C-alpha positions, 0 to 999 in steps of 0.5 A: 735325598728326600726328593729321591725317596718321594720320586721312588714312592710316587713311581711305585704308587703309579706302577701299582695303579697301572697294574690295578687298571690292567687287571680291571681291563683284562677282567672286562675284556675276558667278560666281553669275550665270554658274553660274545661267545655265549651269544654266538653259541645261543645263536648257533643252537637256535639255528640248529633248531630252526634249520640253517636256512636263516644263515643267509643274513635274514636273522641280522635284521631280527632283534636280539 
């Protein structure tokens, strides 16, 4: 009976750890997507200022 209680508490503990890990991963993914969107937005704003003639791939060689 004690073994069963131990297994139950262990499985609950594992589930809690996995849920914590999932939250961390979700937060990390959201932050990454947010960062990518910010960079894309800034790049588009820069292109609007400079003109769209940089869209043919030359800007990919530039740093940043």
